[in-house]
Backbone as a chain_set.jsonl record, in Angstrom:
{"seq": "XXXXXXXXXXXXXXXXXXXXXXXXXXXXXXXXXXXXXXXXXXXXXXXXXXXXXXXXXXXXXXXXXXXXXXXXXXXXXXXXXXXXXXXXXXXXXXXXXXXXXXXXXXXXXXXXXXXXXXXXXXXXXXXXXXXXXXXXXXXXXXXXXXXXXXXXXXXXXXXXXXXXXXXXXXXXXXXXXXXXXXXXXXXXXXXXXXXXXXXXXXXXXXXXXXXXXXXXXXXXXXXXXXXXXXX", "coords": {"N": [[24.701, 55.978, -56.92], [25.953, 58.078, -54.319], [27.543, 57.24, -51.19], [27.126, 59.371, -49.236], [24.38, 60.157, -50.283], [23.023, 57.935, -49.818], [22.829, 58.107, -47.131], [20.418, 58.331, -44.318], [19.548, 61.129, -43.358], [17.453, 62.122, -41.945], [16.775, 60.477, -39.971], [15.579, 59.58, -36.62], [17.518, 61.026, -33.896], [19.559, 59.346, -31.889], [19.748, 60.238, -29.187], [17.735, 61.676, -28.795], [15.627, 59.982, -27.982], [13.542, 58.254, -25.465], [15.066, 57.599, -22.416], [15.85, 54.225, -21.471], [15.355, 53.348, -18.809], [13.336, 55.012, -18.38], [11.279, 54.12, -19.721], [10.94, 51.514, -18.93], [8.404, 49.852, -17.11], [7.999, 50.166, -14.005], [6.209, 49.782, -12.052], [4.901, 47.237, -12.6], [4.09, 44.129, -11.463], [6.558, 41.665, -10.473], [7.332, 38.626, -12.001], [6.134, 35.637, -10.532], [8.213, 33.064, -8.76], [9.13, 29.875, -7.982], [9.733, 29.003, -4.569], [11.204, 26.677, -4.112], [12.637, 25.887, -6.348], [13.267, 27.936, -7.898], [11.806, 28.262, -10.484], [10.078, 29.898, -12.928], [6.571, 30.441, -12.279], [2.849, 30.016, -12.225], [0.425, 32.183, -10.739], [-2.05, 30.786, -9.973], [-1.202, 28.183, -9.582], [-0.948, 25.331, -7.506], [1.182, 23.639, -6.863], [4.427, 23.21, -7.791], [5.319, 22.256, -10.688], [7.97, 21.628, -11.435], [9.59, 21.111, -9.239], [8.082, 19.999, -7.171], [7.43, 21.68, -5.003], [5.09, 23.08, -2.528], [2.993, 25.556, -3.219], [1.726, 27.911, -1.485], [0.48, 30.49, 0.641], [1.148, 30.506, 3.28], [3.467, 28.622, 4.147], [4.31, 27.199, 6.372], [1.853, 26.292, 7.365], [1.22, 23.64, 6.461], [3.166, 21.962, 6.862], [4.694, 19.043, 8.179], [5.647, 17.268, 10.754], [8.665, 15.476, 11.331], [10.257, 13.406, 13.49], [13.49, 12.255, 13.862], [14.703, 10.113, 15.699], [17.626, 9.798, 17.453], [18.509, 8.967, 19.915], [19.106, 6.626, 21.132], [21.64, 5.783, 20.292], [24.193, 4.584, 21.011], [26.537, 2.446, 20.899], [28.178, -0.766, 21.47], [30.964, -0.294, 21.566], [34.329, 0.977, 22.121], [34.803, 3.544, 20.898], [32.671, 5.664, 20.333], [32.495, 8.248, 19.32], [33.162, 8.337, 16.658], [30.931, 6.921, 15.183], [28.96, 8.733, 15.98], [29.765, 11.013, 14.494], [29.54, 10.262, 11.895], [26.865, 9.734, 11.952], [25.888, 12.379, 12.213], [26.741, 13.515, 9.988], [25.347, 11.963, 8.225], [22.631, 12.494, 8.695], [22.527, 15.181, 7.931], [22.711, 14.849, 5.329], [20.148, 13.399, 4.986], [18.325, 15.42, 5.721], [18.761, 17.248, 3.69], [17.863, 16.1, 1.478], [15.2, 16.32, 1.765], [14.644, 18.836, 1.307], [12.823, 19.989, -0.413], [10.257, 19.081, 0.384], [7.314, 19.335, 2.413], [8.272, 19.243, 5.292], [9.042, 19.25, 8.468], [11.941, 18.484, 9.74], [13.462, 16.916, 12.644], [15.82, 16.222, 15.022], [15.383, 16.489, 17.662], [13.024, 15.898, 20.418], [9.742, 16.762, 19.414], [8.221, 19.867, 19.827], [5.725, 19.962, 21.996], [3.598, 21.793, 22.455], [3.347, 22.909, 19.794], [3.28, 20.816, 18.143], [1.612, 18.804, 19.145], [0.555, 15.384, 19.267], [0.872, 14.962, 16.72], [2.948, 13.752, 14.583], [5.851, 12.116, 13.124], [7.473, 9.417, 14.053], [10.641, 8.423, 13.948], [12.738, 5.896, 14.539], [16.029, 5.427, 15.414], [18.193, 3.039, 15.869], [20.315, 0.809, 17.976], [20.681, -2.841, 18.377], [20.665, -6.126, 19.7], [19.131, -8.239, 18.77], [19.069, -10.459, 16.007], [17.964, -9.63, 12.785], [16.498, -9.62, 9.542], [16.409, -7.266, 8.176], [17.063, -3.81, 7.172], [15.67, -1.49, 7.812], [12.24, -0.518, 8.881], [8.828, 0.436, 8.262], [5.693, 2.096, 8.928], [3.105, 1.893, 6.526], [0.971, 3.29, 4.278], [-0.49, 3.767, 1.018], [0.179, 6.802, -0.558], [-0.572, 8.306, 1.835], [0.144, 9.623, 5.08], [1.924, 8.365, 7.553], [2.82, 7.465, 11.016], [5.11, 6.1, 12.022], [8.453, 4.569, 11.993], [11.464, 2.655, 11.878], [14.969, 2.318, 12.087], [17.522, -0.064, 11.804], [20.658, 0.567, 12.744], [22.863, -1.02, 13.434], [22.646, -3.049, 11.946], [22.98, -1.922, 9.336], [25.749, -1.088, 9.816], [26.788, -3.75, 9.948], [26.441, -4.554, 7.437], [28.273, -2.738, 5.999], [30.589, -3.406, 7.173], [31.121, -5.98, 6.006], [31.553, -5.339, 3.271], [33.45, -3.79, 3.231], [33.338, -0.426, 3.612], [34.017, 2.83, 3.329], [34.068, 5.674, 5.593], [32.55, 7.857, 4.518], [31.055, 6.457, 2.478], [29.63, 4.803, 4.259], [28.095, 6.809, 5.495], [26.508, 7.783, 3.486], [25.161, 5.204, 3.085], [23.49, 5.007, 5.332], [22.14, 7.393, 5.366], [20.352, 6.982, 3.124], [19.064, 4.868, 3.849], [17.58, 5.749, 6.025], [16.029, 7.734, 4.821], [14.795, 6.4, 3.02], [12.812, 5.099, 4.659], [11.607, 7.133, 5.812], [10.463, 8.205, 3.515], [8.397, 6.125, 3.057], [6.778, 6.568, 5.127], [5.551, 8.768, 4.362], [4.166, 8.228, 2.393], [5.178, 7.022, 0.09], [5.577, 4.529, -2.342], [7.482, 1.288, -3.218], [10.052, 1.681, -5.455], [11.103, 0.571, -8.791], [13.471, 1.331, -10.071], [16.787, 0.634, -9.754], [18.684, 2.658, -8.86], [17.202, 4.401, -7.488], [16.243, 5.926, -4.354], [13.908, 4.804, -3.012], [14.184, 2.103, -3.784], [13.267, -1.37, -3.707], [15.133, -2.927, -1.263], [17.908, -1.677, -0.456], [20.969, -1.019, -2.282], [24.16, -1.795, -1.297], [26.254, -1.427, -3.146], [25.443, 0.633, -4.836], [24.016, 2.679, -3.429], [25.761, 3.492, -1.378], [27.28, 5.087, -2.877], [26.201, 7.45, -3.121], [24.523, 10.378, -1.96], [21.211, 10.453, -0.542], [18.127, 11.281, -2.535], [15.157, 12.694, -3.985], [13.063, 12.467, -6.974], [11.175, 14.758, -8.953], [8.43, 13.828, -9.092], [8.192, 12.146, -6.972], [8.346, 13.842, -4.789], [6.198, 15.634, -5.333], [4.075, 13.806, -4.761], [4.533, 13.025, -1.999], [4.247, 15.807, -0.932], [1.606, 16.175, -1.63], [0.342, 14.176, 0.009], [0.944, 14.99, 2.691], [-0.479, 17.601, 2.514], [-3.278, 16.592, 2.372], [-3.092, 15.206, 4.844], [-2.911, 17.126, 6.445], [-5.307, 18.659, 6.279], [-7.153, 16.881, 6.858]], "CA": [[24.453, 56.886, -55.764], [27.109, 58.084, -53.392], [27.486, 56.789, -49.822], [26.332, 60.418, -48.605], [23.165, 60.405, -50.85], [22.193, 57.073, -49.247], [22.575, 58.097, -45.661], [19.21, 58.805, -44.049], [19.868, 62.218, -42.53], [16.263, 62.402, -41.253], [16.484, 59.518, -38.925], [15.744, 60.285, -35.303], [18.467, 60.904, -33.19], [19.158, 58.396, -30.638], [19.897, 60.989, -28.144], [16.582, 62.237, -28.431], [14.807, 58.949, -27.544], [13.402, 58.355, -24.011], [16.095, 56.564, -21.705], [15.34, 52.874, -21.015], [14.873, 53.549, -17.406], [12.043, 55.822, -18.253], [10.408, 53.32, -20.601], [10.473, 50.413, -17.978], [7.196, 49.964, -16.042], [8.359, 49.561, -12.536], [4.862, 49.516, -11.379], [4.484, 45.984, -13.179], [4.681, 43.148, -10.515], [7.503, 40.716, -10.921], [6.983, 37.142, -12.159], [6.51, 34.823, -9.182], [8.891, 32.197, -8.81], [9.151, 28.889, -6.975], [10.679, 29.026, -3.684], [11.976, 25.656, -3.975], [13.813, 25.653, -7.378], [13.198, 29.191, -8.681], [11.475, 28.416, -11.892], [8.936, 30.733, -13.211], [5.357, 29.686, -11.997], [1.564, 30.822, -12.365], [-0.147, 32.349, -9.644], [-3.003, 29.838, -9.513], [-0.845, 26.915, -9.245], [-0.764, 24.987, -5.931], [2.182, 22.691, -6.757], [5.42, 23.364, -8.636], [5.62, 21.101, -11.567], [9.5, 21.416, -11.636], [10.215, 20.456, -8.081], [7.212, 19.594, -6.385], [7.05, 22.558, -3.728], [3.827, 23.506, -2.37], [2.904, 26.83, -3.625], [0.767, 28.263, -0.57], [0.722, 31.628, 1.121], [1.931, 30.166, 4.478], [4.183, 27.051, 4.023], [4.271, 26.372, 7.687], [0.649, 25.764, 7.801], [1.012, 22.409, 5.819], [4.219, 21.243, 7.187], [4.664, 17.971, 8.814], [6.764, 16.956, 11.677], [9.376, 14.125, 11.334], [11.358, 13.284, 14.565], [14.353, 11.332, 13.629], [15.312, 9.959, 17.058], [18.882, 8.983, 17.384], [19.015, 9.029, 21.323], [19.704, 5.252, 21.32], [22.735, 5.361, 19.199], [25.302, 4.31, 21.876], [26.993, 0.965, 20.472], [29.177, -1.628, 22.408], [32.398, 0.02, 21.058], [35.02, 2.092, 23.078], [35.027, 4.767, 20.339], [31.317, 6.175, 19.852], [32.584, 9.32, 18.671], [33.245, 8.115, 15.081], [29.831, 6.562, 14.596], [28.178, 9.955, 15.989], [30.209, 11.978, 13.632], [28.988, 9.418, 10.775], [25.279, 9.991, 11.992], [25.529, 13.745, 12.074], [26.863, 13.651, 8.44], [24.169, 11.428, 7.477], [21.238, 13.283, 9.006], [22.575, 16.301, 7.126], [22.052, 14.353, 3.85], [18.67, 13.293, 4.969], [17.528, 16.818, 5.911], [19.007, 17.832, 2.164], [16.976, 15.158, 0.527], [13.777, 16.654, 2.004], [14.648, 20.312, 1.352], [11.63, 20.53, -1.232], [9.118, 18.507, 1.019], [6.956, 20.187, 3.479], [8.102, 18.612, 6.422], [9.917, 19.799, 9.513], [12.628, 17.527, 10.473], [14.135, 17.404, 13.73], [16.425, 15.294, 15.808], [15.053, 16.646, 19.14], [11.619, 15.643, 20.588], [8.943, 17.722, 18.808], [7.471, 20.769, 20.726], [4.253, 19.299, 22.274], [2.737, 22.84, 22.161], [3.254, 23.114, 18.551], [2.958, 19.643, 17.448], [1.039, 17.845, 20.013], [1.261, 14.175, 18.974], [0.862, 14.892, 15.317], [4.352, 13.93, 14.224], [6.181, 10.855, 12.459], [8.515, 9.065, 14.936], [11.646, 7.53, 13.148], [13.515, 5.607, 15.693], [17.17, 5.101, 14.729], [18.651, 2.456, 17.09], [20.82, -0.497, 17.409], [20.218, -3.745, 18.908], [21.575, -7.374, 19.48], [18.321, -9.129, 18.104], [19.211, -10.402, 14.652], [16.817, -9.252, 11.987], [16.921, -9.584, 8.265], [16.145, -5.99, 7.336], [17.732, -2.534, 7.655], [14.481, -0.659, 8.465], [10.839, -0.767, 8.536], [7.923, 1.451, 8.331], [4.287, 1.807, 8.639], [2.757, 2.305, 5.061], [-0.312, 3.465, 3.417], [-0.148, 4.464, -0.069], [-0.315, 8.176, -0.476], [-1.052, 8.757, 2.945], [1.038, 9.996, 6.062], [1.836, 7.323, 8.894], [3.618, 7.959, 12.222], [6.055, 5.168, 12.652], [9.607, 3.832, 11.411], [12.651, 2.284, 12.677], [16.209, 1.864, 11.237], [18.472, -0.642, 12.462], [22.012, 1.107, 12.304], [23.536, -2.052, 13.617], [22.489, -3.821, 10.613], [23.711, -1.243, 8.254], [27.188, -1.202, 10.144], [27.196, -5.049, 9.528], [26.698, -4.752, 5.87], [29.07, -1.968, 5.602], [31.808, -4.074, 7.399], [31.339, -7.078, 4.868], [32.193, -5.026, 1.952], [34.674, -2.39, 3.617], [32.88, 0.695, 3.164], [34.644, 3.888, 4.155], [33.071, 6.473, 6.602], [31.755, 8.57, 3.622], [29.974, 5.668, 1.909], [28.637, 4.415, 5.441], [27.115, 7.809, 5.84], [25.447, 7.686, 2.566], [24.097, 4.182, 3.189], [22.632, 5.325, 6.591], [21.175, 8.581, 5.023], [19.706, 6.435, 2.2], [18.154, 3.958, 4.581], [16.656, 6.689, 6.825], [15.3, 8.533, 3.845], [13.647, 5.373, 2.468], [11.807, 4.725, 5.592], [10.525, 8.234, 5.996], [9.57, 8.135, 2.335], [7.319, 5.188, 3.154], [5.806, 7.299, 6.159], [4.93, 10.06, 3.821], [3.148, 7.687, 1.262], [5.692, 6.398, -1.243], [5.928, 2.8, -2.35], [8.792, 0.837, -3.646], [10.451, 1.919, -6.896], [11.793, -0.63, -9.575], [14.556, 1.758, -10.442], [17.749, 0.129, -8.839], [19.412, 3.755, -8.172], [16.24, 5.139, -6.524], [16.219, 5.823, -2.757], [12.893, 4.063, -2.769], [14.28, 0.944, -4.381], [13.188, -2.22, -2.467], [16.383, -3.48, -0.781], [18.953, -0.771, -0.925], [22.155, -1.945, -2.679], [25.408, -1.053, -0.736], [27.263, -1.024, -4.197], [24.924, 1.879, -5.507], [23.283, 3.725, -2.459], [26.642, 3.979, -0.54], [28.119, 6.051, -3.539], [25.42, 8.808, -3.431], [23.58, 10.85, -0.938], [19.724, 10.412, -1.053], [17.388, 12.343, -3.396], [13.998, 12.454, -4.665], [12.695, 13.06, -8.301], [10.057, 15.648, -8.714], [7.13, 13.16, -8.951], [8.177, 11.702, -5.639], [8.322, 15.077, -4.025], [4.909, 16.148, -5.475], [3.388, 12.742, -4.005], [4.771, 13.252, -0.57], [3.412, 17.053, -0.547], [0.122, 16.069, -1.635], [-0.052, 13.165, 1.175], [0.87, 15.891, 3.664], [-1.78, 18.335, 2.458], [-4.36, 15.664, 2.767], [-3.211, 14.78, 6.059], [-3.196, 18.307, 7.521], [-6.552, 19.18, 5.987], [-8.427, 15.895, 7.156]], "C": [[25.505, 56.821, -54.849], [26.716, 57.51, -51.935], [26.55, 58.025, -48.998], [24.849, 60.487, -49.04], [22.398, 59.202, -50.097], [21.953, 57.192, -47.912], [20.942, 58.651, -45.445], [19.24, 59.84, -42.97], [18.657, 62.563, -41.608], [15.911, 61.634, -40.17], [16.541, 60.082, -37.699], [16.81, 59.967, -34.566], [18.314, 60.333, -32.208], [19.204, 59.096, -29.279], [18.625, 61.621, -27.608], [15.466, 61.322, -27.828], [14.639, 58.993, -25.926], [14.279, 56.9, -23.471], [15.245, 55.383, -21.256], [14.824, 52.783, -19.612], [13.632, 54.148, -17.164], [11.201, 55.078, -18.886], [9.998, 52.152, -19.565], [9.249, 50.869, -17.073], [7.641, 49.291, -14.882], [7.29, 49.152, -11.714], [4.325, 47.973, -11.669], [5.02, 44.873, -12.063], [5.492, 42.14, -11.056], [6.856, 39.521, -10.84], [7.277, 36.425, -10.883], [7.264, 33.576, -9.722], [8.634, 31.168, -7.684], [9.936, 29.017, -5.966], [11.603, 27.863, -3.409], [13.106, 25.566, -5.065], [13.884, 27.119, -8.126], [12.772, 29.465, -9.833], [10.255, 29.214, -11.771], [7.759, 29.997, -13.012], [3.908, 30.514, -12.151], [1.073, 31.035, -10.875], [-1.266, 31.42, -9.014], [-2.573, 28.394, -9.617], [-0.649, 26.636, -7.665], [0.576, 24.062, -5.865], [3.348, 23.038, -7.829], [5.604, 22.3, -9.537], [7.036, 20.588, -11.618], [10.085, 20.507, -10.399], [9.278, 19.923, -7.069], [6.862, 20.464, -5.112], [5.58, 22.999, -3.718], [3.763, 24.998, -2.561], [1.692, 27.403, -2.693], [1.452, 29.623, -0.066], [1.554, 31.423, 2.542], [2.29, 28.639, 4.446], [4.16, 26.315, 5.198], [3.112, 25.705, 8.073], [0.326, 24.057, 7.124], [2.257, 21.622, 6.194], [3.807, 19.987, 8.249], [5.883, 17.596, 9.608], [7.349, 15.711, 11.732], [10.517, 14.161, 12.383], [12.193, 12.039, 14.139], [15.147, 11.143, 14.928], [16.556, 9.176, 16.936], [19.572, 8.905, 19.018], [19.507, 7.627, 21.815], [20.749, 4.685, 20.44], [24.038, 4.809, 19.795], [25.507, 2.778, 21.586], [28.095, 0.489, 21.352], [30.481, -1.465, 21.801], [33.06, 1.145, 22.061], [34.753, 3.383, 22.315], [33.463, 5.182, 19.58], [31.306, 7.447, 19.174], [32.388, 9.315, 17.223], [31.766, 8.022, 14.629], [28.806, 7.89, 14.856], [28.436, 10.922, 14.941], [29.513, 11.373, 12.199], [27.449, 9.867, 10.766], [25.034, 11.425, 11.67], [25.683, 13.972, 10.573], [25.731, 13.119, 7.577], [22.756, 11.956, 7.566], [21.201, 14.77, 8.194], [22.063, 16.073, 5.675], [20.646, 14.142, 3.726], [17.878, 14.467, 4.883], [17.681, 17.428, 4.419], [18.071, 17.159, 1.435], [15.507, 15.721, 0.807], [13.525, 18.121, 1.964], [13.232, 20.803, 0.498], [10.255, 19.975, -0.566], [8.759, 19.381, 2.367], [7.105, 19.427, 4.57], [9.218, 19.472, 7.31], [10.642, 18.796, 10.153], [13.631, 17.919, 11.479], [14.729, 16.082, 14.481], [16.207, 15.261, 17.338], [13.472, 16.339, 19.112], [10.85, 16.765, 20.29], [8.178, 18.375, 20.112], [6.091, 20.321, 20.836], [3.129, 20.565, 22.077], [2.337, 23.088, 20.672], [2.735, 21.917, 17.629], [1.896, 18.593, 17.811], [1.525, 16.453, 19.719], [1.248, 13.881, 17.428], [2.32, 14.77, 14.747], [4.603, 12.373, 13.882], [7.447, 10.595, 13.371], [9.539, 8.082, 14.161], [12.648, 7.168, 14.164], [14.808, 4.908, 15.144], [17.911, 4.472, 15.902], [19.665, 1.393, 16.701], [20.321, -1.603, 18.475], [20.731, -5.109, 18.807], [20.749, -8.524, 18.858], [18.527, -9.365, 16.867], [17.902, -10.331, 13.758], [17.281, -9.287, 10.446], [16.443, -8.375, 7.357], [16.932, -4.768, 8.058], [16.914, -1.436, 8.291], [13.317, -1.076, 8.09], [9.904, 0.404, 8.83], [6.564, 1.173, 8.252], [3.804, 2.523, 7.211], [1.44, 2.305, 4.617], [-0.275, 4.25, 2.25], [-0.759, 5.897, -0.135], [-0.934, 8.749, 0.719], [0.215, 8.827, 4.271], [0.736, 9.141, 7.151], [2.861, 7.9, 9.874], [4.696, 7.027, 12.629], [7.156, 4.56, 11.74], [10.673, 3.662, 12.216], [13.779, 1.905, 11.653], [17.071, 1.437, 12.168], [20.008, -0.237, 11.982], [22.826, 0.057, 12.432], [23.842, -2.981, 12.316], [23.234, -3.206, 9.423], [25.247, -1.182, 8.517], [27.655, -2.714, 9.864], [27.363, -5.092, 8.014], [27.882, -3.918, 5.609], [30.428, -2.663, 5.815], [32.168, -5.177, 6.438], [31.946, -6.677, 3.765], [33.223, -3.653, 2.204], [34.341, -1.036, 3.209], [33.721, 1.782, 3.823], [33.674, 4.6, 4.79], [32.073, 7.335, 5.551], [30.635, 7.881, 3.129], [29.17, 5.05, 2.93], [27.68, 5.529, 5.687], [26.065, 7.946, 4.833], [24.444, 6.624, 2.54], [23.091, 4.243, 4.334], [21.706, 6.288, 6.078], [19.97, 7.887, 4.047], [18.44, 5.664, 2.797], [17.275, 4.687, 5.395], [15.436, 7.385, 5.829], [14.353, 7.559, 3.36], [12.621, 5.129, 3.396], [10.748, 5.777, 5.767], [9.781, 8.557, 4.703], [8.236, 7.296, 2.286], [6.273, 5.917, 4.066], [5.131, 8.466, 5.437], [4.312, 9.464, 2.39], [3.89, 7.051, -0.001], [5.898, 4.988, -1.155], [7.165, 2.704, -3.008], [8.961, 1.35, -5.153], [11.235, 0.776, -7.563], [12.839, -0.041, -9.933], [15.857, 1.518, -9.482], [18.449, 1.229, -8.168], [18.361, 4.571, -7.36], [16.263, 4.859, -5.173], [15.098, 5.018, -2.409], [12.962, 2.457, -3.264], [13.952, -0.301, -3.337], [14.271, -3.126, -2.146], [17.401, -2.56, -1.36], [20.405, -1.529, -1.029], [23.413, -1.065, -2.182], [26.371, -0.615, -1.893], [26.687, 0.187, -4.908], [24.618, 2.856, -4.428], [24.572, 4.12, -1.378], [27.805, 4.982, -1.296], [27.619, 7.383, -3.745], [24.629, 9.227, -2.31], [21.917, 10.588, -1.342], [19.102, 11.795, -1.82], [16.237, 11.776, -3.88], [13.71, 13.027, -6.109], [11.421, 13.816, -8.014], [8.795, 14.892, -8.604], [6.969, 12.589, -7.573], [7.831, 12.781, -4.727], [6.758, 15.48, -3.955], [3.925, 14.939, -4.598], [3.408, 12.884, -2.715], [4.126, 14.735, 0.007], [1.973, 16.979, -0.568], [-0.402, 15.136, -0.337], [0.15, 14.159, 2.346], [-0.001, 16.88, 3.565], [-2.876, 17.79, 2.778], [-4.448, 15.569, 4.252], [-3.522, 15.974, 6.911], [-4.611, 18.918, 7.339], [-7.72, 18.157, 6.521], [-8.701, 16.227, 8.738]], "O": [[26.003, 55.741, -54.533], [25.527, 57.373, -51.651], [25.552, 57.783, -48.319], [24.051, 60.872, -48.186], [21.232, 59.401, -49.757], [21.039, 56.553, -47.393], [20.358, 59.295, -46.316], [19.0, 59.533, -41.802], [18.842, 63.234, -40.593], [14.953, 61.916, -39.451], [17.357, 60.978, -37.48], [17.16, 58.79, -34.477], [17.316, 60.47, -31.5], [18.712, 58.536, -28.3], [18.405, 61.994, -26.456], [14.499, 61.815, -27.247], [15.412, 59.62, -25.201], [14.234, 55.731, -23.852], [14.129, 55.515, -20.753], [13.834, 52.092, -19.375], [12.937, 53.991, -16.16], [10.047, 55.392, -18.593], [8.808, 51.887, -19.396], [9.134, 51.939, -16.476], [7.673, 48.068, -14.754], [7.391, 48.317, -10.815], [3.386, 47.537, -11.002], [6.221, 44.763, -11.82], [5.155, 41.692, -12.152], [6.032, 39.226, -9.975], [8.333, 36.512, -10.256], [7.06, 33.1, -10.839], [8.053, 31.467, -6.641], [11.103, 29.187, -6.32], [12.579, 27.947, -2.663], [14.264, 25.248, -4.798], [14.731, 27.238, -9.011], [13.051, 30.52, -10.403], [9.529, 29.244, -10.777], [7.749, 28.872, -13.511], [3.99, 31.742, -12.185], [1.279, 30.222, -9.973], [-1.407, 31.29, -7.798], [-3.399, 27.487, -9.725], [-0.302, 27.453, -6.812], [0.994, 23.778, -4.743], [2.872, 23.122, -8.962], [6.128, 21.3, -9.044], [7.316, 19.403, -11.798], [10.802, 19.512, -10.497], [9.772, 19.379, -6.082], [6.091, 20.02, -4.26], [4.957, 23.243, -4.75], [4.611, 25.655, -1.957], [0.586, 27.337, -3.232], [2.639, 29.89, -0.255], [2.509, 32.145, 2.826], [1.536, 27.693, 4.676], [4.031, 25.091, 5.233], [3.107, 24.772, 8.876], [-0.717, 23.444, 7.354], [2.296, 20.485, 5.726], [2.808, 19.992, 8.969], [7.012, 17.627, 9.118], [6.662, 14.782, 12.157], [11.546, 14.815, 12.212], [11.67, 10.927, 14.068], [16.096, 11.869, 15.224], [16.583, 8.064, 16.408], [20.77, 8.813, 19.283], [20.236, 7.523, 22.802], [20.811, 3.549, 19.968], [24.961, 4.586, 19.011], [24.699, 1.953, 22.012], [28.856, 1.278, 21.912], [31.118, -2.478, 21.514], [32.413, 2.009, 22.653], [34.471, 4.361, 23.007], [33.245, 4.979, 18.386], [30.329, 7.805, 18.517], [31.635, 10.084, 16.625], [31.317, 8.847, 13.833], [27.917, 8.103, 14.032], [27.525, 11.612, 14.485], [28.956, 12.189, 11.465], [26.89, 10.288, 9.753], [24.093, 11.733, 10.938], [24.807, 14.578, 9.957], [25.279, 13.619, 6.547], [21.903, 11.864, 6.683], [20.173, 15.376, 7.893], [21.299, 16.779, 5.017], [19.965, 14.5, 2.765], [16.91, 14.576, 4.13], [16.738, 18.08, 3.973], [17.411, 17.85, 0.66], [14.66, 15.498, -0.058], [12.511, 18.646, 2.424], [12.668, 21.866, 0.76], [9.192, 20.429, -0.989], [9.547, 19.932, 3.136], [6.089, 18.844, 4.949], [10.076, 20.21, 6.827], [10.113, 18.195, 11.088], [14.427, 18.854, 11.39], [14.102, 15.022, 14.49], [16.628, 14.403, 18.114], [12.766, 16.467, 18.112], [11.177, 17.816, 20.84], [7.696, 17.778, 21.075], [5.348, 20.302, 19.854], [2.0, 20.366, 21.63], [1.195, 23.417, 20.352], [1.989, 22.016, 16.654], [1.416, 17.75, 17.054], [2.723, 16.207, 19.855], [1.55, 12.788, 16.949], [2.854, 15.837, 14.443], [3.813, 11.495, 14.23], [8.348, 11.43, 13.444], [9.135, 6.976, 13.802], [13.373, 8.041, 14.641], [14.685, 3.886, 14.469], [18.255, 5.179, 16.849], [19.913, 1.065, 15.541], [19.584, -1.234, 19.39], [21.303, -5.344, 17.742], [21.283, -9.562, 18.468], [18.163, -8.387, 16.213], [16.894, -10.967, 14.066], [18.442, -8.972, 10.185], [16.162, -8.438, 6.16], [17.325, -4.764, 9.224], [17.347, -0.633, 9.118], [13.166, -1.864, 7.157], [10.251, 1.278, 9.624], [6.155, 0.19, 7.634], [4.182, 3.658, 6.92], [0.809, 1.248, 4.601], [-0.029, 5.448, 2.396], [-1.926, 6.155, 0.157], [-1.78, 9.636, 0.607], [1.13, 8.004, 4.263], [-0.377, 9.074, 7.674], [3.67, 8.753, 9.509], [5.201, 7.267, 13.726], [6.76, 4.032, 10.701], [10.874, 4.396, 13.183], [13.567, 1.308, 10.597], [17.442, 2.101, 13.136], [20.479, -0.698, 10.942], [23.681, 0.003, 11.548], [24.892, -3.445, 11.87], [23.963, -3.848, 8.667], [26.005, -1.22, 7.549], [28.834, -2.908, 9.568], [28.331, -5.617, 7.463], [28.663, -4.488, 4.848], [31.309, -2.62, 4.955], [33.333, -5.337, 6.071], [32.78, -7.388, 3.204], [33.576, -2.784, 1.407], [35.111, -0.486, 2.421], [34.117, 1.536, 4.963], [32.493, 4.288, 4.645], [30.877, 7.436, 5.822], [29.488, 8.323, 3.194], [28.025, 4.726, 2.615], [26.536, 5.268, 6.059], [24.899, 8.184, 5.147], [23.277, 6.768, 2.176], [22.023, 3.631, 4.307], [20.507, 6.108, 6.287], [18.793, 8.216, 4.198], [17.262, 5.737, 2.447], [16.129, 4.246, 5.489], [14.239, 7.496, 6.095], [13.161, 7.854, 3.284], [11.492, 4.939, 2.945], [9.53, 5.616, 5.851], [8.669, 9.085, 4.72], [7.227, 7.63, 1.666], [5.071, 5.881, 3.805], [4.191, 9.057, 5.967], [4.036, 10.196, 1.439], [3.262, 6.63, -0.973], [6.291, 4.362, -0.17], [7.854, 3.667, -3.345], [8.003, 1.387, -5.924], [11.982, 0.082, -6.873], [13.62, -0.918, -10.302], [15.945, 2.209, -8.467], [18.864, 1.022, -7.027], [18.78, 5.413, -6.566], [16.299, 3.697, -4.768], [15.273, 4.411, -1.353], [12.0, 1.695, -3.161], [14.372, -0.203, -2.184], [14.325, -4.163, -2.807], [17.734, -2.611, -2.544], [20.886, -2.333, -0.231], [23.645, 0.084, -2.556], [27.154, 0.325, -1.757], [27.481, 0.801, -5.62], [25.061, 3.987, -4.628], [24.366, 5.03, -0.575], [28.794, 5.496, -0.774], [28.225, 8.289, -4.316], [24.036, 8.346, -1.687], [21.577, 10.561, -2.525], [19.482, 12.961, -1.718], [16.171, 10.586, -4.187], [14.192, 14.133, -6.354], [10.709, 13.585, -7.037], [7.973, 15.456, -7.882], [5.869, 12.518, -7.026], [6.971, 12.557, -3.875], [6.138, 15.634, -2.903], [3.074, 15.35, -3.809], [2.319, 12.886, -2.14], [3.616, 14.84, 1.122], [1.223, 17.541, 0.231], [-1.462, 15.398, 0.231], [-0.788, 14.042, 3.134], [-0.458, 17.195, 4.664], [-3.608, 18.441, 3.523], [-5.484, 15.761, 4.888], [-4.241, 15.912, 7.908], [-5.053, 19.651, 8.224], [-8.909, 18.464, 6.611], [-9.613, 15.66, 9.339]]}, "num_chains": 1, "name": "protein.A"}
């Protein structure tokens, strides 16, 4: 059989087919995506299983305010501008770590009309009294609490002993603040040495990377916030 005989000359001409833009159903609603990580989600889900983002119609209704108070950050040195620049960089890393958590982080006093006294106060300060910790926080498992403190002078002393550069110092401060905020949002200590919630931050590890949470921790914090706001 010749090639000519094998050709199907009765096959529908492609030019006669309906164009693809006429075949697409533009009325069909788009598949919902998580606002936190852009993964496909189901409309009946309350929490994204990939990043822990709370899937609600009005996210602002379940946010919890966290005030990171750095007003007492003047230390006994001539050059306070350097430490303030490091603090600004550290706070940016802290805010980034909580980007998928339903918190309103601020370094300014919370608006009383919006938040009343329903916020967590994280006091970041320096002091001359010797202590054996970098930070401390009120903690109740899987519950939101209202108070934490971070001794930046202790973080500075630790950084001086091991000669950290400014970027590493920023990471260590950011991890310390994030660790204490995590406690106020119901997170317990982790056994993983590289985890931001590890008991006793290691300057050899946590000075090398900015703070971050894994999906399970984000879900736990968001659930604690949701219960706190609904109580």
